[in-house]
N, CA, C and O atoms as a MOPAC input file, in Angstrom:
PM7 MOZYME 1SCF
protein

 N     25.28800 1   -78.47100 1    65.02200 1
 C     26.26300 1   -77.50900 1    65.49300 1
 C     25.62100 1   -76.62200 1    66.55900 1
 O     24.45600 1   -76.23900 1    66.45800 1
 N     26.39300 1   -76.31600 1    67.54900 1
 C     25.89800 1   -75.49400 1    68.64600 1
 C     25.85700 1   -74.03100 1    68.23700 1
 O     26.58400 1   -73.59500 1    67.34500 1
 N     25.00700 1   -73.29600 1    68.89500 1
 C     24.86100 1   -71.87800 1    68.59600 1
 C     26.03400 1   -71.06900 1    69.11500 1
 O     26.75600 1   -71.52300 1    70.00200 1
 N     26.23000 1   -69.88200 1    68.57600 1
 C     27.37900 1   -69.05700 1    68.95800 1
 C     27.32800 1   -68.56200 1    70.40400 1
 O     28.33300 1   -68.06900 1    70.91400 1
 N     26.18800 1   -68.68200 1    71.07000 1
 C     26.09300 1   -68.23300 1    72.45500 1
 C     26.32000 1   -69.35300 1    73.46200 1
 O     26.23200 1   -69.11700 1    74.66700 1
 N     26.60400 1   -70.54200 1    73.00700 1
 C     26.82900 1   -71.67300 1    73.89900 1
 C     28.25400 1   -71.60400 1    74.45000 1
 O     29.21400 1   -71.73700 1    73.69200 1
 N     28.39900 1   -71.39800 1    75.75400 1
 C     29.69900 1   -71.22200 1    76.38700 1
 C     30.64300 1   -72.39000 1    76.10500 1
 O     31.80500 1   -72.18100 1    75.75700 1
 N     30.15300 1   -73.59600 1    76.25300 1
 C     31.02000 1   -74.75200 1    76.05400 1
 C     31.53400 1   -74.81000 1    74.61000 1
 O     32.71000 1   -75.09100 1    74.37900 1
 N     30.67000 1   -74.54800 1    73.66300 1
 C     31.08000 1   -74.53900 1    72.25900 1
 C     32.13500 1   -73.45600 1    72.02300 1
 O     33.15900 1   -73.70800 1    71.38900 1
 N     31.88000 1   -72.25800 1    72.53200 1
 C     32.81200 1   -71.14900 1    72.31500 1
 C     34.17400 1   -71.43200 1    72.94200 1
 O     35.20500 1   -71.14300 1    72.33500 1
 N     34.18700 1   -71.98800 1    74.13400 1
 C     35.45400 1   -72.31100 1    74.78600 1
 C     36.21700 1   -73.38100 1    74.00100 1
 O     37.42200 1   -73.25700 1    73.77900 1
 N     35.51000 1   -74.42200 1    73.58900 1
 C     36.15600 1   -75.46900 1    72.79800 1
 C     36.68900 1   -74.93400 1    71.47700 1
 O     37.81300 1   -75.24000 1    71.07700 1
 N     35.88000 1   -74.14000 1    70.81100 1
 C     36.29500 1   -73.56800 1    69.52100 1
 C     37.50800 1   -72.66200 1    69.69200 1
 O     38.46200 1   -72.73900 1    68.91700 1
 N     37.47000 1   -71.80100 1    70.71000 1
 C     38.59400 1   -70.89800 1    70.96600 1
 C     39.85800 1   -71.68900 1    71.29000 1
 O     40.93600 1   -71.35500 1    70.79800 1
 N     39.74000 1   -72.73400 1    72.11300 1
 C     40.90400 1   -73.54000 1    72.48300 1
 C     41.51000 1   -74.21400 1    71.25200 1
 O     42.73000 1   -74.22700 1    71.08600 1
 N     40.66900 1   -74.76500 1    70.40100 1
 C     41.18100 1   -75.46100 1    69.21300 1
 C     41.77900 1   -74.50200 1    68.19300 1
 O     42.79800 1   -74.80200 1    67.57200 1
 N     41.14100 1   -73.35100 1    68.02500 1
 C     41.69400 1   -72.36200 1    67.09400 1
 C     43.02700 1   -71.80800 1    67.61200 1
 O     43.96300 1   -71.61700 1    66.83500 1
 N     43.11300 1   -71.55400 1    68.90500 1
 C     44.35900 1   -71.05900 1    69.48000 1
 C     45.45200 1   -72.12100 1    69.36500 1
 O     46.59200 1   -71.80100 1    69.02900 1
 N     45.11500 1   -73.37400 1    69.64100 1
 C     46.08700 1   -74.46000 1    69.51100 1
 C     46.59200 1   -74.54500 1    68.07200 1
 O     47.78900 1   -74.72600 1    67.84500 1
 N     45.70300 1   -74.41900 1    67.11800 1
 C     46.10000 1   -74.43800 1    65.70200 1
 C     47.00600 1   -73.24600 1    65.39300 1
 O     47.99200 1   -73.37800 1    64.66800 1
 N     46.66500 1   -72.08700 1    65.94800 1
 C     47.42700 1   -70.85900 1    65.70900 1
 C     48.85200 1   -70.95700 1    66.27400 1
 O     49.78000 1   -70.35200 1    65.73700 1
 N     49.01600 1   -71.72400 1    67.36100 1
 C     50.31500 1   -71.84700 1    68.02400 1
 C     51.06500 1   -73.12100 1    67.66500 1
 O     52.20800 1   -73.30300 1    68.08600 1
 N     50.44600 1   -74.00000 1    66.89800 1
 C     51.02300 1   -75.32200 1    66.64000 1
 C     52.39000 1   -75.27300 1    65.95800 1
 O     53.22700 1   -76.14200 1    66.20200 1
 N     52.62800 1   -74.27900 1    65.11400 1
 C     53.92300 1   -74.22700 1    64.43000 1
 C     55.06700 1   -73.98200 1    65.41900 1
 O     56.19100 1   -74.42200 1    65.17900 1
 N     54.79500 1   -73.29300 1    66.51600 1
 C     55.82300 1   -73.06200 1    67.53400 1
 C     56.20800 1   -74.38900 1    68.17600 1
 O     57.39100 1   -74.69800 1    68.32100 1
 N     55.19800 1   -75.17200 1    68.56100 1
 C     55.47600 1   -76.47300 1    69.16300 1
 C     56.10200 1   -77.42500 1    68.15200 1
 O     57.02400 1   -78.17000 1    68.48700 1
 N     55.60600 1   -77.40500 1    66.91400 1
 C     56.16000 1   -78.28100 1    65.87300 1
 C     57.64000 1   -78.01600 1    65.66100 1
 O     58.42200 1   -78.95500 1    65.51300 1
 N     58.03500 1   -76.75000 1    65.64600 1
 C     59.43800 1   -76.39000 1    65.42700 1
 C     60.33800 1   -76.92600 1    66.54000 1
 O     61.52500 1   -77.17200 1    66.32200 1
 N     59.77300 1   -77.10200 1    67.72100 1
 C     60.53400 1   -77.62000 1    68.87300 1
 C     60.32700 1   -79.12000 1    69.07000 1
 O     60.82500 1   -79.69700 1    70.03700 1
 N     59.59300 1   -79.74900 1    68.15300 1
 C     59.28200 1   -81.18100 1    68.25500 1
 C     58.60800 1   -81.48700 1    69.58800 1
 O     58.94600 1   -82.45900 1    70.26300 1
 N     57.66200 1   -80.65100 1    69.94800 1
 C     56.94900 1   -80.76700 1    71.21800 1
 C     55.45600 1   -80.90800 1    70.92100 1
 O     54.89000 1   -80.11500 1    70.16900 1
 N     54.83300 1   -81.90600 1    71.50700 1
 C     53.39900 1   -82.10100 1    71.30600 1
 C     52.61700 1   -81.21500 1    72.27200 1
 O     53.16700 1   -80.76900 1    73.27800 1
 N     51.34500 1   -80.95400 1    71.98300 1
 C     50.52400 1   -80.20000 1    72.94000 1
 C     50.44600 1   -80.88000 1    74.31000 1
 O     50.44300 1   -80.19800 1    75.33400 1
 N     50.38300 1   -82.20700 1    74.34100 1
 C     50.35600 1   -82.91800 1    75.62100 1
 C     51.65300 1   -82.68400 1    76.39600 1
 O     51.62500 1   -82.41200 1    77.59600 1
 N     52.78400 1   -82.79100 1    75.70600 1
 C     54.07200 1   -82.55900 1    76.36100 1
 C     54.16600 1   -81.11400 1    76.85100 1
 O     54.70000 1   -80.85200 1    77.92800 1
 N     53.64200 1   -80.17700 1    76.05200 1
 C     53.67900 1   -78.77500 1    76.45600 1
 C     52.87500 1   -78.54100 1    77.73800 1
 O     53.30900 1   -77.80000 1    78.61900 1
 N     51.70400 1   -79.17300 1    77.83800 1
 C     50.90100 1   -79.00600 1    79.05800 1
 C     51.66000 1   -79.53700 1    80.27400 1
 O     51.61300 1   -78.93100 1    81.34400 1
 N     52.35100 1   -80.65200 1    80.11800 1
 C     53.14000 1   -81.20400 1    81.22100 1
 C     54.27000 1   -80.23900 1    81.59400 1
 O     54.49500 1   -79.97700 1    82.77500 1
 N     54.97200 1   -79.71600 1    80.60100 1
 C     56.04800 1   -78.76700 1    80.87600 1
 C     55.51200 1   -77.51400 1    81.56300 1
 O     56.15500 1   -76.96600 1    82.45800 1
 N     54.33400 1   -77.06500 1    81.14100 1
 C     53.71100 1   -75.88900 1    81.75600 1
 C     53.45000 1   -76.11200 1    83.24100 1
 O     53.72800 1   -75.24300 1    84.06800 1
 N     52.91500 1   -77.28400 1    83.57100 1
 C     52.61400 1   -77.59100 1    84.97200 1
 C     53.91200 1   -77.67500 1    85.77900 1
 O     54.00100 1   -77.12900 1    86.87900 1
 N     54.91000 1   -78.35600 1    85.23100 1
 C     56.16300 1   -78.55900 1    85.95400 1
 C     56.99400 1   -77.27700 1    86.06800 1
 O     57.90200 1   -77.20500 1    86.89600 1
 N     56.69700 1   -76.28500 1    85.26200 1
 C     57.46300 1   -75.04100 1    85.27100 1
 C     57.32100 1   -74.26900 1    86.57600 1
 O     58.07700 1   -73.32800 1    86.81500 1
 N     56.36100 1   -74.64900 1    87.43200 1
 C     56.22000 1   -73.95800 1    88.71300 1
 C     57.35500 1   -74.31500 1    89.67300 1
 O     57.50600 1   -73.68800 1    90.72200 1
 N     58.15700 1   -75.32900 1    89.31100 1
 C     59.32800 1   -75.68700 1    90.10200 1
 C     59.05400 1   -76.50300 1    91.34700 1
 O     59.98100 1   -76.79100 1    92.10400 1
 N     57.81800 1   -76.88200 1    91.58200 1
 C     57.46400 1   -77.60400 1    92.80200 1
 C     57.66400 1   -79.10900 1    92.69200 1
 O     57.83400 1   -79.78600 1    93.70600 1
 N     57.64500 1   -79.63600 1    91.48600 1
 C     57.60700 1   -81.08100 1    91.33300 1
 C     56.19800 1   -81.55100 1    91.61800 1
 O     55.53800 1   -81.02600 1    92.51500 1
 N     55.73400 1   -82.52200 1    90.87600 1
 C     54.35100 1   -82.97700 1    91.02700 1
 C     54.29100 1   -84.49600 1    91.03400 1
 O     55.02800 1   -85.17600 1    90.32000 1
 N     53.38000 1   -85.00900 1    91.87400 1
 C     53.08900 1   -86.43400 1    91.84400 1
 C     52.31900 1   -86.72500 1    90.56500 1
 O     51.66500 1   -85.84100 1    90.01300 1
 N     52.39700 1   -87.94800 1    90.10100 1
 C     51.76300 1   -88.31900 1    88.83300 1
 C     50.25200 1   -88.10500 1    88.86400 1
 O     49.67700 1   -87.69700 1    87.85600 1
 N     49.60000 1   -88.36700 1    89.98500 1
 C     48.13800 1   -88.20400 1    90.03100 1
 C     47.74600 1   -86.74400 1    89.82200 1
 O     46.83400 1   -86.45300 1    89.04900 1
 N     48.41300 1   -85.84300 1    90.49000 1
 C     48.12100 1   -84.42200 1    90.32200 1
 C     48.50500 1   -83.92600 1    88.94200 1
 O     47.79000 1   -83.12700 1    88.33700 1
 N     49.62700 1   -84.39800 1    88.45300 1
 C     50.08400 1   -84.00900 1    87.11500 1
 C     49.10200 1   -84.48400 1    86.05600 1
 O     48.83000 1   -83.77300 1    85.08800 1
 N     48.57400 1   -85.67900 1    86.24200 1
 C     47.58300 1   -86.22600 1    85.31700 1
 C     46.36400 1   -85.31200 1    85.22500 1
 O     45.86300 1   -85.03400 1    84.13600 1
 N     45.90200 1   -84.85500 1    86.37000 1
 C     44.72800 1   -83.98600 1    86.40300 1
 C     45.02200 1   -82.61800 1    85.79300 1
 O     44.22800 1   -82.10900 1    85.00300 1
 N     46.14500 1   -82.02800 1    86.15000 1
 C     46.47200 1   -80.69400 1    85.67900 1
 C     46.83900 1   -80.64100 1    84.19400 1
 O     46.64900 1   -79.61800 1    83.53600 1
 N     47.36800 1   -81.75300 1    83.67300 1
 C     47.75900 1   -81.80900 1    82.26000 1
 C     46.66800 1   -82.42900 1    81.38000 1
 O     46.84700 1   -82.56900 1    80.17000 1
 N     45.55400 1   -82.79500 1    81.98200 1
 C     44.41100 1   -83.36500 1    81.25300 1
 C     44.78600 1   -84.63500 1    80.48700 1
 O     44.39600 1   -84.82100 1    79.33500 1
 N     45.55100 1   -85.50200 1    81.15200 1
 C     45.97300 1   -86.76000 1    80.53200 1
 C     45.62300 1   -87.92600 1    81.43900 1
 O     45.79800 1   -87.84000 1    82.65500 1
 N     45.12500 1   -89.02600 1    80.85900 1
 C     44.88400 1   -90.21600 1    81.68000 1
 C     46.21800 1   -90.76500 1    82.19300 1
 O     47.24900 1   -90.59200 1    81.54200 1
 N     46.20300 1   -91.42500 1    83.35700 1
 C     47.44900 1   -91.89100 1    83.97000 1
 C     48.35200 1   -92.71600 1    83.04900 1
 O     49.56400 1   -92.50000 1    83.03300 1
 N     47.79300 1   -93.64800 1    82.29000 1
 C     48.62000 1   -94.47100 1    81.40300 1
 C     49.32200 1   -93.65400 1    80.33200 1
 O     50.50100 1   -93.86600 1    80.05200 1
 N     48.60000 1   -92.72700 1    79.74000 1
 C     49.19400 1   -91.85900 1    78.71000 1
 C     50.26000 1   -90.96100 1    79.31700 1
 O     51.30600 1   -90.73100 1    78.71100 1
 N     49.99400 1   -90.45600 1    80.51600 1
 C     50.96500 1   -89.59000 1    81.17800 1
 C     52.24300 1   -90.36600 1    81.48300 1
 O     53.34100 1   -89.84500 1    81.28400 1
 N     52.11800 1   -91.59100 1    81.95900 1
 C     53.30600 1   -92.39800 1    82.27000 1
 C     54.17000 1   -92.57700 1    81.02600 1
 O     55.38700 1   -92.40700 1    81.08900 1
 N     53.55600 1   -92.91600 1    79.90500 1
 C     54.31500 1   -93.07400 1    78.66000 1
 C     54.97900 1   -91.76200 1    78.24300 1
 O     56.12700 1   -91.75100 1    77.79900 1
 N     54.24600 1   -90.66100 1    78.39100 1
 C     54.79800 1   -89.35900 1    78.01600 1
 C     55.95600 1   -88.97500 1    78.93600 1
 O     56.97600 1   -88.47400 1    78.46100 1
 N     55.81800 1   -89.19800 1    80.23000 1
 C     56.90200 1   -88.89000 1    81.16900 1
 C     58.12700 1   -89.73800 1    80.85200 1
 O     59.25400 1   -89.25000 1    80.93700 1
 N     57.92100 1   -90.99700 1    80.48900 1
 C     59.05000 1   -91.84500 1    80.07300 1
 C     59.77300 1   -91.22300 1    78.87900 1
 O     61.00300 1   -91.17400 1    78.85900 1
 N     59.02500 1   -90.75100 1    77.88800 1
 C     59.62500 1   -90.11800 1    76.70500 1
 C     60.36300 1   -88.83800 1    77.08200 1
 O     61.49400 1   -88.61400 1    76.65100 1
 N     59.71500 1   -87.99900 1    77.89100 1
 C     60.32400 1   -86.73400 1    78.28500 1
 C     61.58700 1   -86.97000 1    79.12100 1
 O     62.54500 1   -86.20400 1    79.02100 1
 N     61.59300 1   -88.01500 1    79.93600 1
 C     62.78200 1   -88.35400 1    80.72300 1
 C     63.90900 1   -88.82600 1    79.80300 1
 O     65.07200 1   -88.48700 1    80.02400 1
 N     63.57100 1   -89.60200 1    78.77700 1
 C     64.58500 1   -90.04700 1    77.81200 1
 C     65.20700 1   -88.87000 1    77.07000 1
 O     66.37400 1   -88.92400 1    76.68100 1
 N     64.43700 1   -87.81400 1    76.87600 1
 C     64.92400 1   -86.61400 1    76.19300 1
 C     65.57200 1   -85.62700 1    77.16700 1
 O     65.94200 1   -84.52000 1    76.77600 1
 N     65.70900 1   -86.02800 1    78.43700 1
 C     66.28600 1   -85.19100 1    79.49000 1
 C     65.53300 1   -83.88200 1    79.69100 1
 O     66.13500 1   -82.85300 1    79.99700 1
 N     64.22200 1   -83.92500 1    79.52000 1
 C     63.39800 1   -82.74500 1    79.74600 1
 C     62.80000 1   -82.75100 1    81.15400 1
 O     62.52300 1   -81.69400 1    81.72000 1
 N     62.60500 1   -83.93700 1    81.71000 1
 C     62.09300 1   -84.08200 1    83.07000 1
 C     62.90800 1   -85.15800 1    83.78100 1
 O     63.62000 1   -85.93800 1    83.14800 1
 N     62.79100 1   -85.18500 1    85.09200 1
 C     63.38000 1   -86.27500 1    85.86800 1
 C     62.45300 1   -86.61400 1    87.02200 1
 O     61.61000 1   -85.81200 1    87.42300 1
 N     62.62700 1   -87.81900 1    87.54600 1
 C     61.83000 1   -88.30300 1    88.66700 1
 C     62.70600 1   -88.34600 1    89.90600 1
 O     63.89800 1   -88.64800 1    89.84000 1
 N     62.08600 1   -88.03600 1    91.03900 1
 C     62.81100 1   -88.09800 1    92.30500 1
 C     61.83200 1   -88.53600 1    93.38800 1
 O     60.66700 1   -88.13800 1    93.38300 1
 N     62.31200 1   -89.35400 1    94.31000 1
 C     61.47800 1   -89.78500 1    95.42400 1
 C     61.08100 1   -88.59100 1    96.28300 1
 O     61.85300 1   -87.64600 1    96.44600 1
 N     59.88000 1   -88.64400 1    96.82600 1
 C     59.38100 1   -87.57700 1    97.68800 1
 C     60.17100 1   -87.56900 1    98.99300 1
 O     60.52700 1   -88.62700 1    99.51200 1
 N     60.44400 1   -86.37800 1    99.52200 1
 C     61.20000 1   -86.26000 1   100.76900 1
 C     60.45200 1   -86.85200 1   101.96100 1
 O     61.07100 1   -87.38700 1   102.88000 1
 N     59.12500 1   -86.75600 1   101.94800 1
 C     58.31600 1   -87.23700 1   103.06700 1
 C     58.01400 1   -88.72500 1   102.93000 1
 O     58.17800 1   -89.48300 1   103.88600 1
 N     57.58100 1   -89.13800 1   101.76300 1
 C     57.20800 1   -90.53600 1   101.52100 1
 C     58.02800 1   -91.04800 1   100.33800 1
 O     57.66900 1   -90.81700 1    99.18300 1
 N     59.11300 1   -91.73400 1   100.62200 1
 C     60.05400 1   -92.17700 1    99.58400 1
 C     59.41400 1   -93.13600 1    98.57100 1
 O     59.97600 1   -93.36900 1    97.50000 1
 N     58.24700 1   -93.69100 1    98.90400 1
 C     57.56900 1   -94.57900 1    97.95500 1
 C     56.90300 1   -93.80300 1    96.83900 1
 O     56.62600 1   -94.35500 1    95.77400 1
 N     56.64300 1   -92.52800 1    97.07300 1
 C     55.97900 1   -91.68900 1    96.06500 1
 C     57.03100 1   -90.94800 1    95.25100 1
 O     58.06200 1   -90.52100 1    95.77000 1
 N     56.74300 1   -90.81100 1    93.97300 1
 C     57.70100 1   -90.19100 1    93.05800 1
 C     57.16500 1   -88.84500 1    92.59200 1
 O     55.99900 1   -88.72200 1    92.21700 1
 N     58.02500 1   -87.84800 1    92.62200 1
 C     57.70000 1   -86.53100 1    92.08000 1
 C     58.41200 1   -86.36300 1    90.74100 1
 O     59.54100 1   -86.81900 1    90.55800 1
 N     57.73400 1   -85.70700 1    89.82200 1
 C     58.32800 1   -85.40100 1    88.51600 1
 C     58.71900 1   -83.93300 1    88.53100 1
 O     57.94600 1   -83.08300 1    88.97300 1
 N     59.91900 1   -83.63600 1    88.04800 1
 C     60.45200 1   -82.27500 1    88.02300 1
 C     60.91600 1   -81.93300 1    86.61000 1
 O     61.21600 1   -82.81400 1    85.80500 1
 N     60.96500 1   -80.66000 1    86.33600 1
 C     61.48600 1   -80.16800 1    85.07200 1
 C     63.00500 1   -80.13700 1    85.15500 1
 O     63.56600 1   -79.53300 1    86.06900 1
 N     63.67100 1   -80.78500 1    84.20700 1
 C     65.13200 1   -80.77300 1    84.15100 1
 C     65.59600 1   -79.45000 1    83.53600 1
 O     64.78900 1   -78.69900 1    82.98700 1
 N     66.88100 1   -79.17300 1    83.63000 1
 C     67.42700 1   -77.91900 1    83.08500 1
 C     67.10800 1   -77.77900 1    81.59500 1
 O     66.74300 1   -76.69600 1    81.13600 1
 N     67.24300 1   -78.85000 1    80.85900 1
 C     66.93700 1   -78.81200 1    79.41800 1
 C     65.44500 1   -78.53200 1    79.19200 1
 O     65.08500 1   -77.79900 1    78.27100 1
 N     64.59400 1   -79.10600 1    80.01700 1
 C     63.15400 1   -78.86100 1    79.92700 1
 C     62.81300 1   -77.42400 1    80.28100 1
 O     61.92200 1   -76.82300 1    79.68100 1
 N     63.53000 1   -76.87200 1    81.26600 1
 C     63.29400 1   -75.47500 1    81.64900 1
 C     63.68300 1   -74.53800 1    80.50300 1
 O     62.97400 1   -73.57200 1    80.22100 1
 N     64.79200 1   -74.81800 1    79.85400 1
 C     65.20200 1   -73.98500 1    78.71300 1
 C     64.18800 1   -74.07600 1    77.57800 1
 O     63.85100 1   -73.06600 1    76.95900 1
 N     63.70300 1   -75.28700 1    77.30400 1
 C     62.67700 1   -75.45600 1    76.27600 1
 C     61.42000 1   -74.68700 1    76.66800 1
 O     60.83400 1   -73.99200 1    75.83900 1
 N     61.00800 1   -74.80700 1    77.91500 1
 C     59.80800 1   -74.10700 1    78.37600 1
 C     59.96400 1   -72.60000 1    78.21700 1
 O     59.05700 1   -71.93200 1    77.72100 1
 N     61.09200 1   -72.06700 1    78.62900 1
 C     61.31800 1   -70.61600 1    78.52800 1
 C     61.28500 1   -70.15200 1    77.07000 1
 O     60.68200 1   -69.12800 1    76.74800 1
 N     61.93400 1   -70.91200 1    76.20100 1
 C     61.99600 1   -70.56100 1    74.78100 1
 C     60.60700 1   -70.56900 1    74.14800 1
 O     60.21500 1   -69.60800 1    73.48500 1
 N     59.87000 1   -71.64800 1    74.35400 1
 C     58.54300 1   -71.78400 1    73.75800 1
 C     57.56500 1   -70.79700 1    74.38900 1
 O     56.74000 1   -70.20300 1    73.69500 1
 N     57.66000 1   -70.62900 1    75.69400 1
 C     56.76000 1   -69.71700 1    76.38800 1
 C     56.90300 1   -68.29100 1    75.85500 1
 O     55.90200 1   -67.60300 1    75.65500 1
 N     58.12100 1   -67.84800 1    75.62800 1
 C     58.33700 1   -66.50000 1    75.08600 1
 C     57.72100 1   -66.36300 1    73.69700 1
 O     57.08400 1   -65.35500 1    73.39200 1
 N     57.91000 1   -67.36300 1    72.87100 1
 C     57.33800 1   -67.32000 1    71.51900 1
 C     55.81400 1   -67.29200 1    71.56800 1
 O     55.17300 1   -66.55600 1    70.81800 1
 N     55.24100 1   -68.09900 1    72.45600 1
 C     53.78000 1   -68.14800 1    72.57100 1
 C     53.23000 1   -66.82400 1    73.10000 1
 O     52.21000 1   -66.33300 1    72.61400 1
 N     53.90000 1   -66.25200 1    74.08700 1
 C     53.45200 1   -64.96400 1    74.62400 1
 C     53.46000 1   -63.89900 1    73.53300 1
 O     52.52600 1   -63.10400 1    73.42900 1
 N     54.50400 1   -63.88400 1    72.72900 1
 C     54.57300 1   -62.90500 1    71.64000 1
 C     53.45800 1   -63.12400 1    70.63100 1
 O     52.82300 1   -62.16900 1    70.18300 1
 N     53.22000 1   -64.37400 1    70.27400 1
 C     52.18500 1   -64.69500 1    69.30600 1
 C     50.80800 1   -64.32200 1    69.84400 1
 O     49.99000 1   -63.75100 1    69.12300 1
 N     50.55700 1   -64.64100 1    71.09100 1
 C     49.26000 1   -64.33800 1    71.68800 1
 C     49.08500 1   -62.82500 1    71.83800 1
 O     47.99000 1   -62.30000 1    71.63800 1
 N     50.16200 1   -62.13000 1    72.19000 1
 C     50.08500 1   -60.66300 1    72.29600 1
 C     49.71100 1   -60.04300 1    70.95000 1
 O     49.02900 1   -59.02000 1    70.90000 1
 N     50.15600 1   -60.66000 1    69.87500 1
 C     49.83900 1   -60.12500 1    68.54700 1
 C     48.35300 1   -60.25600 1    68.22000 1
 O     47.86200 1   -59.59900 1    67.30200 1
 N     47.63900 1   -61.09200 1    68.95700 1
 C     46.19700 1   -61.25200 1    68.74100 1
 C     45.40300 1   -60.10800 1    69.37100 1
 O     44.21300 1   -59.94500 1    69.10100 1
 N     46.07100 1   -59.32400 1    70.20800 1
 C     45.44600 1   -58.18800 1    70.88100 1
 C     44.17500 1   -58.60300 1    71.63400 1
 O     43.11600 1   -57.99000 1    71.49500 1
 N     44.31900 1   -59.65200 1    72.42600 1
 C     43.20900 1   -60.14300 1    73.25000 1
 C     43.09300 1   -59.25600 1    74.47800 1
 O     44.09600 1   -58.94200 1    75.12000 1
 N     41.89600 1   -58.86000 1    74.80000 1
 C     41.62900 1   -58.02700 1    75.96300 1
 C     42.02200 1   -58.78400 1    77.23900 1
 O     41.65200 1   -59.94500 1    77.41300 1
 N     42.76200 1   -58.13000 1    78.11800 1
 C     43.18300 1   -58.75300 1    79.38000 1
 C     41.99700 1   -59.19400 1    80.22200 1
 O     42.11800 1   -60.10900 1    81.03700 1
 N     40.86200 1   -58.55700 1    80.03400 1
 C     39.67200 1   -58.93200 1    80.79400 1
 C     39.26100 1   -60.37000 1    80.48100 1
 O     38.71200 1   -61.05900 1    81.34100 1
 N     39.52200 1   -60.82200 1    79.26300 1
 C     39.19000 1   -62.19800 1    78.90000 1
 C     39.97300 1   -63.17500 1    79.76400 1
 O     39.41700 1   -64.16500 1    80.23900 1
 N     41.25200 1   -62.90800 1    79.97000 1
 C     42.08000 1   -63.78700 1    80.79100 1
 C     41.56000 1   -63.80200 1    82.22800 1
 O     41.50400 1   -64.85700 1    82.85900 1
 N     41.18100 1   -62.63700 1    82.74200 1
 C     40.63100 1   -62.55700 1    84.09800 1
 C     39.32400 1   -63.34300 1    84.17800 1
 O     39.10400 1   -64.08000 1    85.13800 1
 N     38.46600 1   -63.19100 1    83.18500 1
 C     37.19600 1   -63.91500 1    83.17600 1
 C     37.41100 1   -65.42500 1    83.11100 1
 O     36.74800 1   -66.18100 1    83.82100 1
 N     38.33300 1   -65.86000 1    82.26300 1
 C     38.61200 1   -67.29200 1    82.16900 1
 C     39.20400 1   -67.81500 1    83.47800 1
 O     38.87100 1   -68.91900 1    83.91000 1
 N     40.07700 1   -67.03300 1    84.10800 1
 C     40.61000 1   -67.41600 1    85.41900 1
 C     39.51300 1   -67.55200 1    86.44600 1
 O     39.53400 1   -68.47000 1    87.26700 1
 N     38.54800 1   -66.63900 1    86.40800 1
 C     37.40100 1   -66.70900 1    87.32900 1
 C     36.56500 1   -67.95100 1    87.06500 1
 O     36.09400 1   -68.59900 1    88.00000 1
 N     36.38100 1   -68.28100 1    85.79600 1
 C     35.61600 1   -69.47500 1    85.44400 1
 C     36.31400 1   -70.73100 1    85.95700 1
 O     35.66800 1   -71.60800 1    86.53100 1
 N     37.63000 1   -70.82200 1    85.75400 1
 C     38.38500 1   -71.97700 1    86.23800 1
 C     38.28600 1   -72.07300 1    87.75700 1
 O     38.08900 1   -73.16100 1    88.29800 1
 N     38.41800 1   -70.95700 1    88.43900 1
 C     38.32800 1   -70.94300 1    89.90100 1
 C     36.95000 1   -71.39100 1    90.37100 1
 O     36.83500 1   -72.13700 1    91.34300 1
 N     35.91000 1   -70.93900 1    89.68600 1
 C     34.54600 1   -71.32500 1    90.05900 1
 C     34.31300 1   -72.81700 1    89.83800 1
 O     33.61700 1   -73.46200 1    90.62100 1
 N     34.89200 1   -73.36100 1    88.77800 1
 C     34.69400 1   -74.77300 1    88.46000 1
 C     35.58500 1   -75.69600 1    89.27600 1
 O     35.22500 1   -76.84800 1    89.51500 1
 N     36.74500 1   -75.20700 1    89.70800 1
 C     37.67900 1   -76.02300 1    90.47300 1
 C     38.28200 1   -75.20300 1    91.60300 1
 O     39.45500 1   -74.83400 1    91.54400 1
 N     37.48000 1   -74.90900 1    92.64900 1
 C     37.97400 1   -74.05600 1    93.73200 1
 C     39.16800 1   -74.65500 1    94.47100 1
 O     39.94200 1   -73.91100 1    95.07300 1
 N     39.34100 1   -75.97600 1    94.44300 1
 C     40.48600 1   -76.58600 1    95.11400 1
 C     41.79400 1   -76.22200 1    94.41600 1
 O     42.84900 1   -76.16700 1    95.04700 1
 N     41.71500 1   -75.97500 1    93.11700 1
 C     42.91700 1   -75.62900 1    92.36100 1
 C     43.41400 1   -74.24500 1    92.74000 1
 O     44.61800 1   -74.03600 1    92.89300 1
 N     42.50500 1   -73.30500 1    92.89200 1
 C     42.85500 1   -71.93300 1    93.24500 1
 C     42.00300 1   -71.48800 1    94.43000 1
 O     40.96100 1   -70.86000 1    94.24300 1
 N     42.43600 1   -71.80700 1    95.64600 1
 C     41.65300 1   -71.36100 1    96.80600 1
 C     41.45900 1   -69.84800 1    96.78400 1
 O     42.29100 1   -69.10900 1    96.25800 1
 N     40.36100 1   -69.40700 1    97.35600 1
 C     39.97900 1   -67.99000 1    97.31200 1
 C     41.03100 1   -67.06000 1    97.90800 1
 O     41.11400 1   -65.89700 1    97.51500 1
 N     41.83800 1   -67.55300 1    98.85000 1
 C     42.81900 1   -66.67800 1    99.48200 1
 C     44.10200 1   -66.54300 1    98.66300 1
 O     44.99400 1   -65.77800 1    99.03200 1
 N     44.20200 1   -67.28200 1    97.55200 1
 C     45.37200 1   -67.15200 1    96.68900 1
 C     44.94500 1   -66.56700 1    95.36000 1
 O     43.80700 1   -66.74000 1    94.92400 1
 N     45.86700 1   -65.87600 1    94.72500 1
 C     45.59100 1   -65.31200 1    93.40200 1
 C     45.69300 1   -66.42700 1    92.37300 1
 O     46.64700 1   -67.20500 1    92.38900 1
 N     44.71700 1   -66.50700 1    91.48300 1
 C     44.73000 1   -67.51400 1    90.42500 1
 C     45.87300 1   -67.21700 1    89.47900 1
 O     46.02700 1   -66.09300 1    89.00100 1
 N     46.67200 1   -68.23500 1    89.21300 1
 C     47.78100 1   -68.07900 1    88.26500 1
 C     47.33300 1   -68.61600 1    86.92000 1
 O     47.14100 1   -69.82100 1    86.75800 1
 N     47.16800 1   -67.73100 1    85.96700 1
 C     46.75700 1   -68.12600 1    84.63700 1
 C     47.98000 1   -68.08300 1    83.74400 1
 O     48.68000 1   -67.07200 1    83.68700 1
 N     48.23800 1   -69.18300 1    83.04500 1
 C     49.40600 1   -69.27400 1    82.16800 1
 C     48.97100 1   -69.36700 1    80.73100 1
 O     47.87900 1   -69.83900 1    80.41500 1
 N     49.83000 1   -68.91500 1    79.88900 1
 C     49.60200 1   -69.00000 1    78.44600 1
 C     49.88400 1   -70.40100 1    78.01300 1
 O     49.76000 1   -70.71800 1    76.83000 1

């Protein structure tokens, strides 16, 4: 077991404990953590290509394709050809998916607020993400950290 001062261990432990703490919210909505990450990414309203969505949702391409198929069957997402390159497909959040995202997001925010986590932690984690993946959050833009 890693020591309590090991950053990677602490981040992994915190992520798993938080996921466990919030799992009943997702369970009540019949939403998996993988599906929730996809909905979170798509909630920006931009639509995403599968390659970018795969990276942002931490899912391998094959798993993401199967999940998007399921979410499309549930009318939570839809696919649309890109305006510039019609051969490329963008995935978007459908109205039903947006309502699910809003509902779950509010519940999660309330639950996380009840933990009384210092806002500085969120800023520090945002800084860490920016340092590790500067392409995701260029220095001239404010890092958007989501619950």
